MIFIPA-696909 format. One record per residue (C-alpha): residue number from 1; x, y, z; residue in three letters. Coordinates in nm, 3 decimals, m for minus. Each point is the difference from the previous one (the first is absolute). Layout:
BEGIN
REC   i       X       Y       Z  aa
REC NUM       X       Y       Z ALA
...
//
This chain:
BEGIN
REC   i       X       Y       Z  aa
REC   1   0.000   0.000   0.000 UNK
REC   2   0.113   0.353  m0.080 UNK
REC   3  m0.150   0.333   0.107 UNK
REC   4   0.098   0.359  m0.076 UNK
REC   5   0.213  m0.008   0.316 UNK
REC   6   0.198  m0.314  m0.086 UNK
REC   7   0.378   0.065  m0.005 UNK
REC   8   0.046  m0.139  m0.351 UNK
REC   9  m0.300   0.193  m0.139 UNK
REC  10  m0.001   0.334   0.177 UNK
REC  11   0.301   0.154  m0.186 UNK
REC  12  m0.171  m0.054  m0.336 UNK
REC  13  m0.338   0.152   0.082 UNK
REC  14  m0.099   0.364   0.016 UNK
REC  15  m0.183   0.191   0.273 UNK
REC  16  m0.370  m0.077   0.032 UNK
REC  17  m0.209   0.271   0.163 UNK
REC  18  m0.325  m0.117   0.155 UNK
REC  19  m0.308   0.206   0.079 UNK
REC  20  m0.336  m0.111   0.138 UNK
REC  21  m0.274   0.257  m0.061 UNK
REC  22  m0.313  m0.018   0.216 UNK
REC  23  m0.318   0.108  m0.179 UNK
REC  24  m0.302   0.120   0.198 UNK
REC  25  m0.340  m0.101  m0.138 UNK
REC  26  m0.248   0.293  m0.032 UNK
REC  27  m0.313   0.007   0.216 UNK
REC  28  m0.221  m0.087  m0.301 UNK
REC  29   0.196  m0.322  m0.054 UNK
REC  30  m0.034  m0.094   0.366 UNK
REC  31  m0.380   0.052  m0.012 UNK
REC  32  m0.029  m0.230  m0.301 UNK
REC  33   0.220  m0.257   0.172 UNK
REC  34  m0.214   0.017   0.314 UNK
REC  35  m0.317  m0.060  m0.203 UNK
REC  36   0.146  m0.302  m0.180 UNK
REC  37   0.141  m0.143   0.324 UNK
REC  38  m0.352  m0.005   0.147 UNK
REC  39  m0.111  m0.219  m0.291 UNK
REC  40   0.314  m0.212   0.027 UNK
REC  41  m0.041  m0.065   0.372 UNK
REC  42  m0.363  m0.103  m0.052 UNK
REC  43   0.121  m0.264  m0.249 UNK
REC  44   0.274  m0.119   0.237 UNK
REC  45  m0.250  m0.029   0.287 UNK
REC  46  m0.224  m0.212  m0.222 UNK
REC  47   0.291  m0.226  m0.099 UNK
REC  48   0.089  m0.053   0.366 UNK
REC  49  m0.364  m0.070   0.090 UNK
REC  50  m0.012  m0.259  m0.276 UNK
REC  51   0.318  m0.160   0.144 UNK
REC  52   0.183   0.061  m0.328 UNK
REC  53   0.271   0.235   0.128 UNK
REC  54   0.197  m0.037   0.321 UNK
REC  55   0.322   0.191  m0.049 UNK
REC  56   0.096   0.348  m0.134 UNK
REC  57  m0.212   0.175  m0.264 UNK
REC  58   0.281   0.115  m0.229 UNK
REC  59  m0.038  m0.031  m0.377 UNK
REC  60   0.249  m0.290  m0.004 UNK
REC  61  m0.185  m0.192   0.271 UNK
REC  62  m0.336   0.061  m0.167 UNK
REC  63   0.132  m0.137  m0.330 UNK
REC  64   0.125  m0.311   0.186 UNK
REC  65  m0.342  m0.037   0.165 UNK
REC  66  m0.175   0.034  m0.335 UNK
REC  67   0.218  m0.275  m0.149 UNK
REC  68  m0.078  m0.234   0.291 UNK
REC  69  m0.373   0.065  m0.036 UNK
REC  70   0.009  m0.058  m0.378 UNK
REC  71   0.202  m0.319   0.048 UNK
REC  72  m0.259  m0.131   0.245 UNK
REC  73  m0.283   0.088  m0.241 UNK
REC  74   0.182  m0.165  m0.293 UNK
REC  75   0.019  m0.322   0.205 UNK
REC  76  m0.378  m0.009   0.021 UNK
REC  77  m0.066   0.190   0.323 UNK
REC  78  m0.272   0.234  m0.124 UNK
REC  79  m0.117   0.098   0.348 UNK
REC  80  m0.216   0.314  m0.024 UNK
REC  81   0.201   0.171   0.275 UNK
REC  82   0.321  m0.070  m0.192 UNK
REC  83  m0.141   0.138  m0.325 UNK
REC  84  m0.103   0.323   0.172 UNK
REC  85   0.342   0.025   0.169 UNK
REC  86   0.166  m0.032  m0.340 UNK
REC  87  m0.199   0.297  m0.134 UNK
REC  88   0.065   0.210   0.311 UNK
REC  89   0.373  m0.076  m0.012 UNK
REC  90   0.016   0.101  m0.367 UNK
REC  91  m0.159   0.338   0.077 UNK
REC  92   0.235   0.056   0.297 UNK
REC  93   0.296  m0.059  m0.232 UNK
REC  94  m0.140   0.258  m0.243 UNK
REC  95  m0.028   0.257   0.281 UNK
REC  96   0.357  m0.074   0.109 UNK
REC  97   0.122   0.055  m0.354 UNK
REC  98  m0.196   0.327  m0.026 UNK
REC  99   0.155   0.116   0.328 UNK
REC 100   0.348  m0.086  m0.128 UNK
REC 101  m0.059   0.211  m0.313 UNK
REC 102  m0.136   0.289   0.205 UNK
REC 103   0.274  m0.003   0.266 UNK
REC 104   0.309  m0.073  m0.206 UNK
REC 105  m0.067   0.046  m0.372 UNK
REC 106  m0.212   0.262  m0.182 UNK
REC 107  m0.348   0.142   0.042 UNK
REC 108  m0.067  m0.054  m0.369 UNK
REC 109   0.091  m0.369   0.027 UNK
REC 110  m0.224  m0.032   0.307 UNK
REC 111  m0.289   0.171  m0.181 UNK
REC 112   0.040  m0.219  m0.309 UNK
REC 113  m0.006  m0.314   0.213 UNK
REC 114  m0.325   0.107   0.169 UNK
REC 115  m0.145   0.093  m0.338 UNK
REC 116   0.082  m0.348  m0.131 UNK
REC 117  m0.183  m0.156   0.297 UNK
REC 118  m0.305   0.211  m0.085 UNK
REC 119   0.022  m0.126  m0.359 UNK
REC 120   0.008  m0.362   0.120 UNK
REC 121  m0.297   0.064   0.228 UNK
REC 122  m0.200   0.161  m0.283 UNK
REC 123   0.073  m0.304  m0.219 UNK
REC 124  m0.104  m0.224   0.293 UNK
REC 125   0.323  m0.197  m0.032 UNK
REC 126   0.012  m0.070   0.373 UNK
REC 127  m0.266   0.023   0.272 UNK
REC 128   0.260   0.081   0.265 UNK
REC 129   0.122   0.300  m0.201 UNK
REC 130  m0.360   0.118  m0.046 UNK
REC 131  m0.043   0.003   0.379 UNK
REC 132   0.338   0.168   0.050 UNK
REC 133  m0.064   0.296  m0.232 UNK
REC 134  m0.345   0.054   0.152 UNK
REC 135   0.154   0.089   0.338 UNK
REC 136  m0.017   0.374   0.090 UNK
REC 137   0.365   0.005   0.109 UNK
REC 138   0.112  m0.140  m0.335 UNK
REC 139  m0.205   0.258  m0.188 UNK
REC 140   0.142   0.277   0.220 UNK
REC 141   0.356  m0.113  m0.083 UNK
REC 142  m0.075  m0.001  m0.372 UNK
REC 143  m0.178   0.335  m0.010 UNK
REC 144   0.264   0.165   0.220 UNK
REC 145   0.284  m0.122  m0.222 UNK
REC 146  m0.189   0.126  m0.307 UNK
REC 147  m0.031   0.340   0.161 UNK
REC 148   0.368   0.013   0.099 UNK
REC 149   0.120  m0.099  m0.346 UNK
REC 150  m0.226   0.264  m0.156 UNK
REC 151   0.174   0.254   0.225 UNK
REC 152   0.345  m0.113  m0.117 UNK
REC 153   0.089  m0.183   0.322 UNK
REC 154   0.229  m0.303  m0.018 UNK
REC 155   0.196  m0.210   0.245 UNK
REC 156   0.265   0.218   0.173 UNK
REC 157   0.268  m0.247  m0.110 UNK
REC 158  m0.047   0.120  m0.358 UNK
REC 159   0.073   0.364   0.088 UNK
REC 160   0.302  m0.097   0.214 UNK
REC 161   0.132  m0.223  m0.277 UNK
REC 162  m0.021   0.281  m0.254 UNK
REC 163   0.191   0.229   0.237 UNK
REC 164   0.273  m0.264   0.048 UNK
REC 165   0.046  m0.064  m0.372 UNK
REC 166   0.003   0.371  m0.079 UNK
REC 167   0.272   0.050   0.264 UNK
REC 168   0.207  m0.293  m0.129 UNK
REC 169  m0.016   0.138  m0.353 UNK
REC 170   0.107   0.348   0.115 UNK
REC 171   0.295  m0.144   0.195 UNK
REC 172   0.114  m0.233  m0.278 UNK
REC 173  m0.093   0.073  m0.361 UNK
REC 174   0.098  m0.356  m0.103 UNK
REC 175  m0.191  m0.171   0.280 UNK
REC 176  m0.155  m0.342  m0.058 UNK
REC 177  m0.277  m0.106   0.236 UNK
REC 178  m0.204  m0.317   0.051 UNK
REC 179  m0.329   0.030   0.188 UNK
REC 180  m0.114  m0.341   0.123 UNK
REC 181  m0.364  m0.072   0.081 UNK
REC 182  m0.219  m0.307   0.056 UNK
REC 183  m0.281   0.071  m0.246 UNK
REC 184  m0.005   0.074  m0.372 UNK
REC 185  m0.282   0.248   0.045 UNK
REC 186   0.218   0.197   0.243 UNK
REC 187   0.302  m0.014  m0.232 UNK
REC 188  m0.215   0.134  m0.284 UNK
REC 189  m0.131   0.293   0.205 UNK
REC 190   0.347   0.083   0.138 UNK
REC 191   0.143   0.007  m0.352 UNK
REC 192  m0.278   0.231  m0.116 UNK
REC 193   0.043   0.237   0.296 UNK
REC 194   0.379   0.031  m0.004 UNK
REC 195   0.007   0.016  m0.381 UNK
REC 196  m0.128   0.357   0.030 UNK
REC 197   0.316   0.110   0.183 UNK
REC 198   0.264   0.196  m0.200 UNK
REC 199   0.272  m0.223  m0.144 UNK
REC 200  m0.162  m0.324   0.117 UNK
REC 201  m0.048  m0.273  m0.260 UNK
REC 202  m0.168  m0.301   0.152 UNK
REC 203  m0.138  m0.341  m0.092 UNK
REC 204  m0.197  m0.270   0.178 UNK
REC 205   0.200  m0.323   0.026 UNK
REC 206  m0.214  m0.307   0.072 UNK
REC 207  m0.002  m0.372  m0.078 UNK
REC 208  m0.161  m0.186  m0.288 UNK
REC 209  m0.296  m0.149   0.186 UNK
REC 210  m0.350   0.145   0.030 UNK
REC 211  m0.035   0.120  m0.358 UNK
REC 212  m0.345   0.131  m0.081 UNK
REC 213  m0.198  m0.237  m0.220 UNK
REC 214  m0.318   0.042  m0.198 UNK
REC 215  m0.213  m0.162   0.272 UNK
REC 216   0.110   0.247   0.269 UNK
REC 217  m0.223   0.305   0.058 UNK
REC 218   0.156   0.309  m0.161 UNK
REC 219  m0.052   0.201   0.317 UNK
REC 220   0.151  m0.262   0.230 UNK
REC 221   0.293   0.230   0.080 UNK
REC 222   0.256  m0.273  m0.065 UNK
REC 223   0.345   0.119  m0.105 UNK
REC 224   0.125  m0.218  m0.288 UNK
REC 225   0.329  m0.191   0.018 UNK
REC 226   0.308   0.057  m0.215 UNK
REC 227   0.143  m0.241  m0.255 UNK
REC 228   0.370  m0.099   0.027 UNK
REC 229   0.071   0.226  m0.297 UNK
REC 230  m0.167   0.296   0.173 UNK
REC 231   0.187  m0.071   0.324 UNK
REC 232   0.334  m0.014  m0.185 UNK
REC 233  m0.070   0.332  m0.177 UNK
REC 234  m0.084   0.173   0.331 UNK
REC 235   0.322  m0.130   0.163 UNK
REC 236   0.204   0.120  m0.301 UNK
REC 237  m0.163   0.345   0.016 UNK
REC 238   0.065   0.014   0.374 UNK
REC 239   0.366  m0.093  m0.047 UNK
REC 240   0.050   0.259  m0.275 UNK
REC 241  m0.171   0.278   0.194 UNK
REC 242  m0.310   0.034  m0.218 UNK
REC 243  m0.191  m0.099   0.315 UNK
REC 244   0.120   0.115   0.343 UNK
REC 245  m0.272  m0.140   0.230 UNK
REC 246  m0.133  m0.356  m0.004 UNK
REC 247  m0.325  m0.071   0.185 UNK
REC 248   0.039  m0.372   0.061 UNK
REC 249  m0.181  m0.285   0.167 UNK
REC 250   0.180  m0.316   0.118 UNK
REC 251   0.129  m0.063  m0.355 UNK
REC 252   0.272   0.259   0.068 UNK
REC 253   0.129  m0.174   0.312 UNK
REC 254   0.202  m0.284  m0.150 UNK
REC 255   0.115  m0.185  m0.306 UNK
REC 256   0.013   0.292  m0.242 UNK
REC 257   0.309   0.192  m0.109 UNK
REC 258  m0.108   0.346   0.114 UNK
REC 259   0.268   0.268   0.017 UNK
REC 260   0.099   0.121   0.348 UNK
REC 261  m0.209   0.290   0.124 UNK
REC 262   0.076   0.298   0.223 UNK
REC 263  m0.319  m0.031   0.207 UNK
REC 264  m0.239  m0.281   0.090 UNK
REC 265  m0.338   0.098   0.145 UNK
REC 266  m0.239  m0.244   0.165 UNK
REC 267  m0.352   0.137  m0.042 UNK
REC 268  m0.088  m0.242   0.279 UNK
REC 269   0.208  m0.243   0.211 UNK
REC 270  m0.026  m0.370  m0.080 UNK
REC 271  m0.015  m0.265   0.277 UNK
REC 272   0.273  m0.205  m0.169 UNK
REC 273   0.371   0.014   0.085 UNK
REC 274   0.101  m0.148  m0.338 UNK
REC 275  m0.203   0.249  m0.203 UNK
REC 276   0.125   0.290   0.211 UNK
REC 277   0.363  m0.108  m0.055 UNK
REC 278  m0.058  m0.043  m0.373 UNK
REC 279  m0.163   0.343  m0.033 UNK
REC 280   0.270   0.192   0.183 UNK
REC 281   0.267  m0.196  m0.190 UNK
REC 282  m0.085   0.207  m0.307 UNK
REC 283   0.204   0.291   0.139 UNK
REC 284   0.331   0.086   0.177 UNK
REC 285   0.214  m0.260  m0.177 UNK
REC 286   0.230   0.207  m0.220 UNK
REC 287  m0.107   0.346   0.112 UNK
REC 288  m0.160   0.149   0.315 UNK
REC 289  m0.374  m0.063   0.020 UNK
REC 290  m0.313   0.070   0.199 UNK
REC 291  m0.273  m0.222   0.134 UNK
REC 292  m0.325   0.174   0.094 UNK
REC 293  m0.301  m0.180   0.149 UNK
REC 294  m0.342   0.164   0.031 UNK
REC 295  m0.198  m0.122   0.301 UNK
REC 296  m0.362   0.098   0.067 UNK
REC 297  m0.034   0.056   0.374 UNK
REC 298  m0.214  m0.242   0.205 UNK
REC 299  m0.060  m0.230  m0.297 UNK
REC 300   0.122  m0.341  m0.113 UNK
REC 301   0.297   0.187  m0.154 UNK
REC 302   0.154   0.030   0.347 UNK
REC 303  m0.054  m0.370   0.073 UNK
REC 304   0.151  m0.104  m0.335 UNK
REC 305   0.304   0.224   0.056 UNK
REC 306   0.084  m0.159   0.336 UNK
REC 307  m0.091  m0.353  m0.113 UNK
REC 308   0.250   0.029  m0.286 UNK
REC 309   0.275   0.125   0.232 UNK
REC 310  m0.068  m0.279   0.251 UNK
REC 311   0.005  m0.267  m0.272 UNK
REC 312   0.332   0.131  m0.135 UNK
REC 313   0.157  m0.008   0.347 UNK
REC 314  m0.130  m0.354   0.052 UNK
REC 315   0.132  m0.109  m0.338 UNK
REC 316   0.348   0.141   0.070 UNK
REC 317   0.001  m0.165   0.344 UNK
REC 318  m0.101  m0.338  m0.143 UNK
REC 319   0.263   0.010  m0.275 UNK
REC 320   0.272   0.109   0.243 UNK
REC 321  m0.098  m0.288   0.229 UNK
REC 322   0.033  m0.247  m0.289 UNK
REC 323   0.336   0.151  m0.100 UNK
REC 324   0.126  m0.041   0.357 UNK
REC 325  m0.125  m0.359   0.014 UNK
REC 326   0.167  m0.090  m0.332 UNK
REC 327   0.326   0.170   0.104 UNK
REC 328   0.009  m0.204   0.321 UNK
REC 329  m0.081  m0.318  m0.190 UNK
REC 330   0.282   0.063  m0.248 UNK
REC 331   0.239   0.072   0.287 UNK
REC 332  m0.088  m0.331   0.168 UNK
REC 333   0.036  m0.192  m0.329 UNK
REC 334   0.340   0.161  m0.057 UNK
REC 335   0.116  m0.101   0.350 UNK
REC 336  m0.118  m0.359  m0.065 UNK
REC 337   0.194  m0.006  m0.327 UNK
REC 338   0.316   0.124   0.173 UNK
//
């Protein structure tokens, strides 16, 4: 194992400056969150009453619960209580996803997701969704987000990101920046917003999957994938300077020959040590670099930031333990040989 501080690595790497920026959510966002949480907690209470959920109510745990319920149903257990629990769990997951978009992503992405749920309800694709969108709290969240967007309000991360990129460009005319984010919809909006800044030429860099097909509703809000040819062209333009900001999803983390950049910005932290290491590895190899992480206060962003750090410490500890064990084993074998 090698880290930036390893004796045989450190002399060959450049300085990496790190900055964590805490973003306060506006009062309007908090009111929407409060309304949706009331709906969410009612679903969780129902799941617990139906003996379908015992542990935490995080999105990850709910997805695990949903899989267990569906597995039981697929094996022939079509108990009415279980069928209702499956529907309730599905709606709780939808609320969790909506909350994630609201807290950590963009207001536009949040609004589009709610709009898509209304479309599904109108088409009567799912009875659970029909019940969900009929709730007053859900309608309040949708109408409030419509009103805010009409008034030009977006997630405060967007404004802070624009300020950061503008500053980086002013300090270094030849700057190259990668903005990492979880969702394609977010990457698309970021690219559109920062593309209006003077001297900024940006592209969205995403994977090949999820291409829009003829059967998908035109207003589904899905951001299409890129072909390998399109990906290669974007990387070439980024290397040559025709593009100076890439708005990338996980496709930019590994496996592609992307030129070193001066600044890496996490639009949100990721709860993965490996992905965090891969992202920050895009800078400060041959020249000094910056790593900036945007964290929405009192949201899952904070949890993901500390989870990633804890996992990385644990990983380093485990590998060092193995190294020590192997070194001792080799020493003993050598003594036996002698």
